[in-house]
PDB file of N, CA, C and O in Angstrom:
ATOM      1  N   MET A   1     -39.615  69.287   4.428  1.00  0.00           N
ATOM      2  CA  MET A   1     -40.786  68.606   4.797  1.00  0.00           C
ATOM      3  C   MET A   1     -40.895  67.306   3.629  1.00  0.00           C
ATOM      4  O   MET A   1     -40.933  66.076   3.662  1.00  0.00           O
ATOM      5  N   LEU A   2     -40.914  68.177   2.802  1.00  0.00           N
ATOM      6  CA  LEU A   2     -41.410  67.476   1.388  1.00  0.00           C
ATOM      7  C   LEU A   2     -40.199  65.635   0.984  1.00  0.00           C
ATOM      8  O   LEU A   2     -40.443  64.511   0.545  1.00  0.00           O
ATOM      9  N   ALA A   3     -39.092  66.308   1.438  1.00  0.00           N
ATOM     10  CA  ALA A   3     -37.837  65.366   1.208  1.00  0.00           C
ATOM     11  C   ALA A   3     -38.094  64.427   2.258  1.00  0.00           C
ATOM     12  O   ALA A   3     -37.245  63.535   2.238  1.00  0.00           O
ATOM     13  N   LEU A   4     -38.997  64.278   3.227  1.00  0.00           N
ATOM     14  CA  LEU A   4     -39.058  63.154   4.194  1.00  0.00           C
ATOM     15  C   LEU A   4     -40.269  62.392   4.170  1.00  0.00           C
ATOM     16  O   LEU A   4     -40.454  61.547   5.045  1.00  0.00           O
ATOM     17  N   LYS A   5     -41.361  62.649   3.007  1.00  0.00           N
ATOM     18  CA  LYS A   5     -42.457  62.188   2.753  1.00  0.00           C
ATOM     19  C   LYS A   5     -42.486  60.905   2.354  1.00  0.00           C
ATOM     20  O   LYS A   5     -43.388  60.188   2.788  1.00  0.00           O
ATOM     21  N   PRO A   6     -41.464  60.349   1.412  1.00  0.00           N
ATOM     22  CA  PRO A   6     -41.813  59.036   1.324  1.00  0.00           C
ATOM     23  C   PRO A   6     -41.249  57.935   2.540  1.00  0.00           C
ATOM     24  O   PRO A   6     -41.518  56.742   2.682  1.00  0.00           O
ATOM     25  N   PHE A   7     -40.382  58.812   3.328  1.00  0.00           N
ATOM     26  CA  PHE A   7     -39.999  57.877   4.941  1.00  0.00           C
ATOM     27  C   PHE A   7     -40.878  57.754   5.804  1.00  0.00           C
ATOM     28  O   PHE A   7     -41.112  56.699   6.393  1.00  0.00           O
ATOM     29  N   VAL A   8     -41.621  59.097   6.023  1.00  0.00           N
ATOM     30  CA  VAL A   8     -42.408  59.158   7.181  1.00  0.00           C
ATOM     31  C   VAL A   8     -43.498  58.025   7.351  1.00  0.00           C
ATOM     32  O   VAL A   8     -43.583  57.485   8.454  1.00  0.00           O
ATOM     33  N   PRO A   9     -44.158  57.716   6.542  1.00  0.00           N
ATOM     34  CA  PRO A   9     -45.344  56.455   6.672  1.00  0.00           C
ATOM     35  C   PRO A   9     -44.802  55.349   6.834  1.00  0.00           C
ATOM     36  O   PRO A   9     -45.526  54.361   6.706  1.00  0.00           O
ATOM     37  N   THR A  10     -43.446  55.167   7.147  1.00  0.00           N
ATOM     38  CA  THR A  10     -42.695  53.666   7.297  1.00  0.00           C
ATOM     39  C   THR A  10     -42.547  53.838   8.683  1.00  0.00           C
ATOM     40  O   THR A  10     -42.395  52.821   9.360  1.00  0.00           O
ATOM     41  N   PHE A  11     -42.562  54.955   9.238  1.00  0.00           N
ATOM     42  CA  PHE A  11     -42.670  54.829  10.857  1.00  0.00           C
ATOM     43  C   PHE A  11     -43.570  54.657  11.858  1.00  0.00           C
ATOM     44  O   PHE A  11     -44.579  55.350  11.992  1.00  0.00           O
ATOM     45  N   ALA A  12     -43.277  53.851  12.495  1.00  0.00           N
ATOM     46  CA  ALA A  12     -44.374  53.204  13.790  1.00  0.00           C
ATOM     47  C   ALA A  12     -45.511  54.053  14.022  1.00  0.00           C
ATOM     48  O   ALA A  12     -46.656  53.612  13.925  1.00  0.00           O
ATOM     49  N   ASP A  13     -45.208  55.478  14.382  1.00  0.00           N
ATOM     50  CA  ASP A  13     -46.611  56.259  14.135  1.00  0.00           C
ATOM     51  C   ASP A  13     -46.250  57.295  13.097  1.00  0.00           C
ATOM     52  O   ASP A  13     -45.322  58.013  13.469  1.00  0.00           O
ATOM     53  N   PRO A  14     -46.690  57.551  11.990  1.00  0.00           N
ATOM     54  CA  PRO A  14     -46.450  58.204  11.249  1.00  0.00           C
ATOM     55  C   PRO A  14     -46.991  59.632  11.680  1.00  0.00           C
ATOM     56  O   PRO A  14     -46.245  60.587  11.465  1.00  0.00           O
ATOM     57  N   LEU A  15     -48.105  59.838  12.212  1.00  0.00           N
ATOM     58  CA  LEU A  15     -48.838  60.908  12.734  1.00  0.00           C
ATOM     59  C   LEU A  15     -47.694  61.707  13.426  1.00  0.00           C
ATOM     60  O   LEU A  15     -47.231  62.769  13.010  1.00  0.00           O
ATOM     61  N   LYS A  16     -47.384  61.171  14.321  1.00  0.00           N
ATOM     62  CA  LYS A  16     -46.344  61.550  15.475  1.00  0.00           C
ATOM     63  C   LYS A  16     -45.125  62.291  14.842  1.00  0.00           C
ATOM     64  O   LYS A  16     -44.651  63.375  15.182  1.00  0.00           O
ATOM     65  N   ALA A  17     -44.709  61.414  13.795  1.00  0.00           N
ATOM     66  CA  ALA A  17     -43.635  61.688  12.900  1.00  0.00           C
ATOM     67  C   ALA A  17     -43.839  63.111  12.017  1.00  0.00           C
ATOM     68  O   ALA A  17     -42.902  63.769  11.566  1.00  0.00           O
ATOM     69  N   TRP A  18     -44.797  63.332  11.918  1.00  0.00           N
ATOM     70  CA  TRP A  18     -44.770  64.252  11.128  1.00  0.00           C
ATOM     71  C   TRP A  18     -44.976  65.478  11.867  1.00  0.00           C
ATOM     72  O   TRP A  18     -44.639  66.590  11.459  1.00  0.00           O
ATOM     73  N   LEU A  19     -45.680  65.175  13.233  1.00  0.00           N
ATOM     74  CA  LEU A  19     -45.560  66.183  14.335  1.00  0.00           C
ATOM     75  C   LEU A  19     -44.392  66.541  14.692  1.00  0.00           C
ATOM     76  O   LEU A  19     -44.058  67.715  14.852  1.00  0.00           O
ATOM     77  N   VAL A  20     -43.638  65.519  14.856  1.00  0.00           N
ATOM     78  CA  VAL A  20     -41.948  66.214  15.229  1.00  0.00           C
ATOM     79  C   VAL A  20     -41.209  66.696  13.979  1.00  0.00           C
ATOM     80  O   VAL A  20     -40.202  67.382  14.152  1.00  0.00           O
ATOM     81  N   VAL A  21     -41.571  66.432  12.854  1.00  0.00           N
ATOM     82  CA  VAL A  21     -40.793  67.270  11.716  1.00  0.00           C
ATOM     83  C   VAL A  21     -41.439  68.528  11.567  1.00  0.00           C
ATOM     84  O   VAL A  21     -40.663  69.449  11.310  1.00  0.00           O
ATOM     85  N   ALA A  22     -42.973  68.905  11.682  1.00  0.00           N
ATOM     86  CA  ALA A  22     -43.494  69.915  11.475  1.00  0.00           C
ATOM     87  C   ALA A  22     -42.787  70.921  12.860  1.00  0.00           C
ATOM     88  O   ALA A  22     -42.617  72.128  12.689  1.00  0.00           O
ATOM     89  N   MET A  23     -42.479  70.347  13.988  1.00  0.00           N
ATOM     90  CA  MET A  23     -42.305  71.155  15.355  1.00  0.00           C
ATOM     91  C   MET A  23     -40.842  71.435  14.874  1.00  0.00           C
ATOM     92  O   MET A  23     -40.596  72.636  14.991  1.00  0.00           O
ATOM     93  N   SER A  24     -39.965  70.836  14.454  1.00  0.00           N
ATOM     94  CA  SER A  24     -38.536  70.843  14.047  1.00  0.00           C
ATOM     95  C   SER A  24     -38.067  72.082  13.442  1.00  0.00           C
ATOM     96  O   SER A  24     -37.308  72.985  13.795  1.00  0.00           O
ATOM     97  N   SER A  25     -38.881  71.783  12.248  1.00  0.00           N
ATOM     98  CA  SER A  25     -38.985  72.696  11.220  1.00  0.00           C
ATOM     99  C   SER A  25     -39.182  74.228  11.613  1.00  0.00           C
ATOM    100  O   SER A  25     -38.492  75.175  11.236  1.00  0.00           O
ATOM    101  N   THR A  26     -40.373  74.248  12.525  1.00  0.00           N
ATOM    102  CA  THR A  26     -40.607  75.475  13.177  1.00  0.00           C
ATOM    103  C   THR A  26     -39.336  76.271  14.062  1.00  0.00           C
ATOM    104  O   THR A  26     -38.827  77.386  13.957  1.00  0.00           O
ATOM    105  N   LEU A  27     -39.099  75.064  15.011  1.00  0.00           N
ATOM    106  CA  LEU A  27     -37.953  75.747  15.632  1.00  0.00           C
ATOM    107  C   LEU A  27     -36.830  76.292  14.916  1.00  0.00           C
ATOM    108  O   LEU A  27     -36.253  77.232  15.463  1.00  0.00           O
ATOM    109  N   ALA A  28     -36.376  75.864  13.729  1.00  0.00           N
ATOM    110  CA  ALA A  28     -35.166  76.313  13.318  1.00  0.00           C
ATOM    111  C   ALA A  28     -35.432  77.888  12.756  1.00  0.00           C
ATOM    112  O   ALA A  28     -34.568  78.652  12.324  1.00  0.00           O
ATOM    113  N   GLY A  29     -36.822  78.135  12.884  1.00  0.00           N
ATOM    114  CA  GLY A  29     -37.350  79.726  12.158  1.00  0.00           C
ATOM    115  C   GLY A  29     -37.253  80.777  13.348  1.00  0.00           C
ATOM    116  O   GLY A  29     -37.021  81.980  13.235  1.00  0.00           O
ATOM    117  N   ASN A  30     -37.513  79.960  14.667  1.00  0.00           N
ATOM    118  CA  ASN A  30     -37.548  80.626  15.837  1.00  0.00           C
ATOM    119  C   ASN A  30     -36.021  80.719  16.578  1.00  0.00           C
ATOM    120  O   ASN A  30     -35.696  81.698  17.250  1.00  0.00           O
ATOM    121  N   PHE A  31     -35.133  79.543  16.350  1.00  0.00           N
ATOM    122  CA  PHE A  31     -34.004  79.686  16.991  1.00  0.00           C
ATOM    123  C   PHE A  31     -32.926  81.290  16.676  1.00  0.00           C
ATOM    124  O   PHE A  31     -32.395  82.088  17.449  1.00  0.00           O
ATOM    125  N   THR A  32     -32.978  81.200  15.348  1.00  0.00           N
ATOM    126  CA  THR A  32     -32.080  82.523  14.927  1.00  0.00           C
ATOM    127  C   THR A  32     -32.260  83.008  13.389  1.00  0.00           C
ATOM    128  O   THR A  32     -32.501  82.300  12.411  1.00  0.00           O
ATOM    129  N   LEU A  33     -32.061  84.515  13.451  1.00  0.00           N
ATOM    130  CA  LEU A  33     -32.376  85.404  12.409  1.00  0.00           C
ATOM    131  C   LEU A  33     -32.244  84.385  11.099  1.00  0.00           C
ATOM    132  O   LEU A  33     -33.260  84.414  10.404  1.00  0.00           O
ATOM    133  N   ILE A  34     -31.227  83.511  10.630  1.00  0.00           N
ATOM    134  CA  ILE A  34     -30.804  82.975   9.259  1.00  0.00           C
ATOM    135  C   ILE A  34     -31.667  81.685   9.367  1.00  0.00           C
ATOM    136  O   ILE A  34     -31.602  81.034   8.324  1.00  0.00           O
ATOM    137  N   GLY A  35     -32.476  81.111  10.344  1.00  0.00           N
ATOM    138  CA  GLY A  35     -33.111  79.922  10.231  1.00  0.00           C
ATOM    139  C   GLY A  35     -34.521  79.920   9.588  1.00  0.00           C
ATOM    140  O   GLY A  35     -35.355  79.040   9.806  1.00  0.00           O
ATOM    141  N   SER A  36     -34.695  80.900   8.842  1.00  0.00           N
ATOM    142  CA  SER A  36     -35.690  80.874   7.796  1.00  0.00           C
ATOM    143  C   SER A  36     -35.679  82.075   6.986  1.00  0.00           C
ATOM    144  O   SER A  36     -35.302  83.198   7.321  1.00  0.00           O
ATOM    145  N   VAL A  37     -36.110  81.714   5.953  1.00  0.00           N
ATOM    146  CA  VAL A  37     -36.201  82.824   4.883  1.00  0.00           C
ATOM    147  C   VAL A  37     -37.351  84.137   5.625  1.00  0.00           C
ATOM    148  O   VAL A  37     -37.046  85.329   5.670  1.00  0.00           O
ATOM    149  N   ALA A  38     -38.303  83.719   6.002  1.00  0.00           N
ATOM    150  CA  ALA A  38     -39.293  84.606   6.114  1.00  0.00           C
ATOM    151  C   ALA A  38     -38.646  85.644   7.365  1.00  0.00           C
ATOM    152  O   ALA A  38     -38.969  86.832   7.397  1.00  0.00           O
ATOM    153  N   ASN A  39     -37.755  85.077   8.322  1.00  0.00           N
ATOM    154  CA  ASN A  39     -36.962  86.132   9.071  1.00  0.00           C
ATOM    155  C   ASN A  39     -36.075  87.145   8.282  1.00  0.00           C
ATOM    156  O   ASN A  39     -35.882  88.305   8.647  1.00  0.00           O
ATOM    157  N   LEU A  40     -35.585  86.605   7.217  1.00  0.00           N
ATOM    158  CA  LEU A  40     -34.708  87.507   6.554  1.00  0.00           C
ATOM    159  C   LEU A  40     -35.242  88.377   5.860  1.00  0.00           C
ATOM    160  O   LEU A  40     -34.734  89.493   5.746  1.00  0.00           O
ATOM    161  N   ILE A  41     -36.506  87.988   5.191  1.00  0.00           N
ATOM    162  CA  ILE A  41     -37.490  88.818   4.585  1.00  0.00           C
ATOM    163  C   ILE A  41     -38.024  90.155   5.639  1.00  0.00           C
ATOM    164  O   ILE A  41     -38.095  91.318   5.243  1.00  0.00           O
ATOM    165  N   VAL A  42     -38.293  89.801   6.730  1.00  0.00           N
ATOM    166  CA  VAL A  42     -39.228  90.839   7.519  1.00  0.00           C
ATOM    167  C   VAL A  42     -37.583  91.421   8.322  1.00  0.00           C
ATOM    168  O   VAL A  42     -37.882  92.193   9.234  1.00  0.00           O
ATOM    169  N   ALA A  43     -36.282  91.278   8.230  1.00  0.00           N
ATOM    170  CA  ALA A  43     -35.670  91.341   8.537  1.00  0.00           C
ATOM    171  C   ALA A  43     -34.944  92.753   7.800  1.00  0.00           C
ATOM    172  O   ALA A  43     -34.633  93.816   8.338  1.00  0.00           O
ATOM    173  N   GLU A  44     -34.816  92.346   6.449  1.00  0.00           N
ATOM    174  CA  GLU A  44     -34.840  93.306   5.298  1.00  0.00           C
ATOM    175  C   GLU A  44     -36.110  94.437   5.418  1.00  0.00           C
ATOM    176  O   GLU A  44     -35.731  95.608   5.402  1.00  0.00           O
ATOM    177  N   GLN A  45     -37.288  94.254   5.514  1.00  0.00           N
ATOM    178  CA  GLN A  45     -38.173  95.190   5.363  1.00  0.00           C
ATOM    179  C   GLN A  45     -37.902  96.322   6.802  1.00  0.00           C
ATOM    180  O   GLN A  45     -37.902  97.553   6.782  1.00  0.00           O
ATOM    181  N   ALA A  46     -37.700  95.460   7.897  1.00  0.00           N
ATOM    182  CA  ALA A  46     -37.450  96.568   8.963  1.00  0.00           C
ATOM    183  C   ALA A  46     -35.789  97.457   8.930  1.00  0.00           C
ATOM    184  O   ALA A  46     -35.624  98.400   9.704  1.00  0.00           O
ATOM    185  N   ARG A  47     -34.973  97.147   8.232  1.00  0.00           N
ATOM    186  CA  ARG A  47     -33.830  97.401   8.061  1.00  0.00           C
ATOM    187  C   ARG A  47     -34.256  98.876   6.923  1.00  0.00           C
ATOM    188  O   ARG A  47     -33.635  99.938   6.939  1.00  0.00           O
ATOM    189  N   ALA A  48     -35.224  98.621   6.182  1.00  0.00           N
ATOM    190  CA  ALA A  48     -35.896  99.673   4.669  1.00  0.00           C
ATOM    191  C   ALA A  48     -36.715 100.587   5.216  1.00  0.00           C
ATOM    192  O   ALA A  48     -37.092 101.517   4.502  1.00  0.00           O
ATOM    193  N   GLN A  49     -37.149 100.502   6.586  1.00  0.00           N
ATOM    194  CA  GLN A  49     -37.483 101.285   7.612  1.00  0.00           C
ATOM    195  C   GLN A  49     -36.743 101.986   8.829  1.00  0.00           C
ATOM    196  O   GLN A  49     -37.135 102.762   9.700  1.00  0.00           O
ATOM    197  N   ARG A  50     -35.746 101.513   8.596  1.00  0.00           N
ATOM    198  CA  ARG A  50     -34.659 102.110   9.526  1.00  0.00           C
ATOM    199  C   ARG A  50     -35.230 101.564  11.009  1.00  0.00           C
ATOM    200  O   ARG A  50     -35.535 102.290  11.955  1.00  0.00           O
ATOM    201  N   MET A  51     -35.283 100.403  10.975  1.00  0.00           N
ATOM    202  CA  MET A  51     -35.614  99.754  12.275  1.00  0.00           C
ATOM    203  C   MET A  51     -34.526  98.146  12.473  1.00  0.00           C
ATOM    204  O   MET A  51     -35.071  97.122  12.884  1.00  0.00           O
ATOM    205  N   PRO A  52     -33.464  98.153  12.228  1.00  0.00           N
ATOM    206  CA  PRO A  52     -32.716  97.224  11.619  1.00  0.00           C
ATOM    207  C   PRO A  52     -32.956  96.117  13.044  1.00  0.00           C
ATOM    208  O   PRO A  52     -33.083  96.487  14.211  1.00  0.00           O
ATOM    209  N   VAL A  53     -32.972  94.551  12.487  1.00  0.00           N
ATOM    210  CA  VAL A  53     -32.780  93.281  13.690  1.00  0.00           C
ATOM    211  C   VAL A  53     -31.373  92.810  13.303  1.00  0.00           C
ATOM    212  O   VAL A  53     -30.906  92.440  12.226  1.00  0.00           O
ATOM    213  N   GLY A  54     -30.916  92.926  14.372  1.00  0.00           N
ATOM    214  CA  GLY A  54     -29.498  92.073  14.367  1.00  0.00           C
ATOM    215  C   GLY A  54     -29.463  90.736  14.790  1.00  0.00           C
ATOM    216  O   GLY A  54     -30.348  90.402  15.577  1.00  0.00           O
ATOM    217  N   PHE A  55     -28.666  89.925  14.455  1.00  0.00           N
ATOM    218  CA  PHE A  55     -28.594  88.460  14.585  1.00  0.00           C
ATOM    219  C   PHE A  55     -28.672  88.272  16.187  1.00  0.00           C
ATOM    220  O   PHE A  55     -29.395  87.422  16.705  1.00  0.00           O
ATOM    221  N   TRP A  56     -27.949  89.049  16.827  1.00  0.00           N
ATOM    222  CA  TRP A  56     -27.715  89.131  18.273  1.00  0.00           C
ATOM    223  C   TRP A  56     -28.811  89.162  19.069  1.00  0.00           C
ATOM    224  O   TRP A  56     -29.129  88.435  20.010  1.00  0.00           O
ATOM    225  N   ALA A  57     -29.547  90.441  18.394  1.00  0.00           N
ATOM    226  CA  ALA A  57     -31.103  90.955  19.311  1.00  0.00           C
ATOM    227  C   ALA A  57     -32.050  89.681  19.027  1.00  0.00           C
ATOM    228  O   ALA A  57     -32.604  89.141  19.984  1.00  0.00           O
ATOM    229  N   TYR A  58     -32.222  89.238  17.824  1.00  0.00           N
ATOM    230  CA  TYR A  58     -32.756  87.999  17.432  1.00  0.00           C
ATOM    231  C   TYR A  58     -32.598  86.890  18.116  1.00  0.00           C
ATOM    232  O   TYR A  58     -33.571  86.253  18.520  1.00  0.00           O
ATOM    233  N   PHE A  59     -31.335  86.512  18.334  1.00  0.00           N
ATOM    234  CA  PHE A  59     -31.039  85.272  19.125  1.00  0.00           C
ATOM    235  C   PHE A  59     -31.811  85.759  20.618  1.00  0.00           C
ATOM    236  O   PHE A  59     -32.877  85.252  20.967  1.00  0.00           O
ATOM    237  N   LYS A  60     -31.142  86.754  21.383  1.00  0.00           N
ATOM    238  CA  LYS A  60     -31.564  86.950  22.959  1.00  0.00           C
ATOM    239  C   LYS A  60     -33.347  86.596  22.743  1.00  0.00           C
ATOM    240  O   LYS A  60     -33.893  86.073  23.715  1.00  0.00           O
ATOM    241  N   VAL A  61     -33.940  86.791  21.888  1.00  0.00           N
ATOM    242  CA  VAL A  61     -35.397  86.184  22.206  1.00  0.00           C
ATOM    243  C   VAL A  61     -35.519  84.959  21.489  1.00  0.00           C
ATOM    244  O   VAL A  61     -36.311  84.128  21.933  1.00  0.00           O
ATOM    245  N   GLY A  62     -34.828  84.687  20.387  1.00  0.00           N
ATOM    246  CA  GLY A  62     -35.003  83.170  19.975  1.00  0.00           C
ATOM    247  C   GLY A  62     -34.383  82.051  20.799  1.00  0.00           C
ATOM    248  O   GLY A  62     -34.711  80.880  20.603  1.00  0.00           O
ATOM    249  N   LEU A  63     -33.675  82.329  21.527  1.00  0.00           N
ATOM    250  CA  LEU A  63     -33.030  81.069  22.233  1.00  0.00           C
ATOM    251  C   LEU A  63     -34.041  80.837  23.148  1.00  0.00           C
ATOM    252  O   LEU A  63     -34.828  79.920  22.916  1.00  0.00           O
ATOM    253  N   PRO A  64     -34.179  81.633  24.334  1.00  0.00           N
ATOM    254  CA  PRO A  64     -35.319  80.842  25.358  1.00  0.00           C
ATOM    255  C   PRO A  64     -36.898  81.072  24.434  1.00  0.00           C
ATOM    256  O   PRO A  64     -37.842  80.910  25.207  1.00  0.00           O
ATOM    257  N   LEU A  65     -37.195  81.288  23.494  1.00  0.00           N
ATOM    258  CA  LEU A  65     -38.087  80.829  22.898  1.00  0.00           C
ATOM    259  C   LEU A  65     -38.362  79.361  22.243  1.00  0.00           C
ATOM    260  O   LEU A  65     -39.444  78.801  22.067  1.00  0.00           O
ATOM    261  N   THR A  66     -36.903  78.865  21.904  1.00  0.00           N
ATOM    262  CA  THR A  66     -36.897  78.047  21.044  1.00  0.00           C
ATOM    263  C   THR A  66     -37.128  76.633  22.017  1.00  0.00           C
ATOM    264  O   THR A  66     -37.784  75.629  21.740  1.00  0.00           O
ATOM    265  N   PHE A  67     -36.192  77.003  23.478  1.00  0.00           N
ATOM    266  CA  PHE A  67     -35.934  76.232  24.329  1.00  0.00           C
ATOM    267  C   PHE A  67     -37.826  75.964  25.066  1.00  0.00           C
ATOM    268  O   PHE A  67     -38.281  74.831  25.225  1.00  0.00           O
ATOM    269  N   VAL A  68     -38.525  77.085  25.359  1.00  0.00           N
ATOM    270  CA  VAL A  68     -40.165  77.150  25.813  1.00  0.00           C
ATOM    271  C   VAL A  68     -40.606  76.199  24.435  1.00  0.00           C
ATOM    272  O   VAL A  68     -41.324  75.255  24.764  1.00  0.00           O
ATOM    273  N   THR A  69     -40.402  76.249  23.414  1.00  0.00           N
ATOM    274  CA  THR A  69     -41.305  75.365  22.331  1.00  0.00           C
ATOM    275  C   THR A  69     -40.837  73.884  22.392  1.00  0.00           C
ATOM    276  O   THR A  69     -41.526  72.865  22.343  1.00  0.00           O
ATOM    277  N   LEU A  70     -39.393  74.031  22.521  1.00  0.00           N
ATOM    278  CA  LEU A  70     -39.195  72.852  22.329  1.00  0.00           C
ATOM    279  C   LEU A  70     -39.711  71.571  23.725  1.00  0.00           C
ATOM    280  O   LEU A  70     -40.096  70.407  23.610  1.00  0.00           O
ATOM    281  N   ALA A  71     -39.447  72.629  25.241  1.00  0.00           N
ATOM    282  CA  ALA A  71     -39.935  71.737  26.055  1.00  0.00           C
ATOM    283  C   ALA A  71     -41.760  71.361  25.598  1.00  0.00           C
ATOM    284  O   ALA A  71     -42.257  70.235  25.598  1.00  0.00           O
ATOM    285  N   ALA A  72     -42.305  72.360  25.326  1.00  0.00           N
ATOM    286  CA  ALA A  72     -44.018  72.500  25.322  1.00  0.00           C
ATOM    287  C   ALA A  72     -44.288  71.672  24.239  1.00  0.00           C
ATOM    288  O   ALA A  72     -45.457  71.352  24.027  1.00  0.00           O
ATOM    289  N   GLY A  73     -43.423  71.286  23.545  1.00  0.00           N
ATOM    290  CA  GLY A  73     -43.717  70.323  21.926  1.00  0.00           C
ATOM    291  C   GLY A  73     -43.332  69.110  22.668  1.00  0.00           C
ATOM    292  O   GLY A  73     -44.074  68.136  22.536  1.00  0.00           O
ATOM    293  N   THR A  74     -42.141  68.990  23.540  1.00  0.00           N
ATOM    294  CA  THR A  74     -41.888  67.692  23.751  1.00  0.00           C
ATOM    295  C   THR A  74     -42.929  67.163  24.899  1.00  0.00           C
ATOM    296  O   THR A  74     -43.200  65.963  24.851  1.00  0.00           O
ATOM    297  N   TRP A  75     -43.323  67.677  25.567  1.00  0.00           N
ATOM    298  CA  TRP A  75     -44.488  67.338  26.792  1.00  0.00           C
ATOM    299  C   TRP A  75     -45.467  66.823  25.893  1.00  0.00           C
ATOM    300  O   TRP A  75     -45.868  65.675  26.087  1.00  0.00           O
ATOM    301  N   TRP A  76     -45.901  67.470  24.969  1.00  0.00           N
ATOM    302  CA  TRP A  76     -47.167  67.667  24.156  1.00  0.00           C
ATOM    303  C   TRP A  76     -46.860  66.443  23.149  1.00  0.00           C
ATOM    304  O   TRP A  76     -47.988  66.220  22.710  1.00  0.00           O
ATOM    305  N   LEU A  77     -46.256  65.801  22.716  1.00  0.00           N
ATOM    306  CA  LEU A  77     -45.905  64.738  21.998  1.00  0.00           C
ATOM    307  C   LEU A  77     -45.783  63.201  22.992  1.00  0.00           C
ATOM    308  O   LEU A  77     -46.148  62.074  22.658  1.00  0.00           O
ATOM    309  N   ALA A  78     -45.209  63.596  24.153  1.00  0.00           N
ATOM    310  CA  ALA A  78     -44.626  62.707  25.244  1.00  0.00           C
ATOM    311  C   ALA A  78     -45.930  61.757  26.030  1.00  0.00           C
ATOM    312  O   ALA A  78     -45.927  60.601  26.451  1.00  0.00           O
ATOM    313  N   ARG A  79     -47.085  62.898  26.001  1.00  0.00           N
ATOM    314  CA  ARG A  79     -48.102  62.704  26.710  1.00  0.00           C
ATOM    315  C   ARG A  79     -48.934  61.978  25.958  1.00  0.00           C
ATOM    316  O   ARG A  79     -49.898  61.435  26.496  1.00  0.00           O
ATOM    317  N   GLY A  80     -48.696  61.845  24.563  1.00  0.00           N
ATOM    318  CA  GLY A  80     -49.788  61.113  24.035  1.00  0.00           C
ATOM    319  C   GLY A  80     -49.579  59.864  23.099  1.00  0.00           C
ATOM    320  O   GLY A  80     -50.553  59.253  22.659  1.00  0.00           O
TER     321      GLY A  80
END
């Protein structure tokens, strides 16, 4: 997000642009296990407790969650 800081204020609607950036960065972590460092930390902690979380197990939840979040975010951004 910080890499976009110089560019976002130049957009027609900077507030909406920041909301899109925030939503997209969140979606990356929801979609796959490797989409976020926090996901990897939790997966490692789970593995240490003998409760492994695999890529495909995470993806089975992450895929529909990402689609629902994307649809809700798109609806919310489009209405205002």
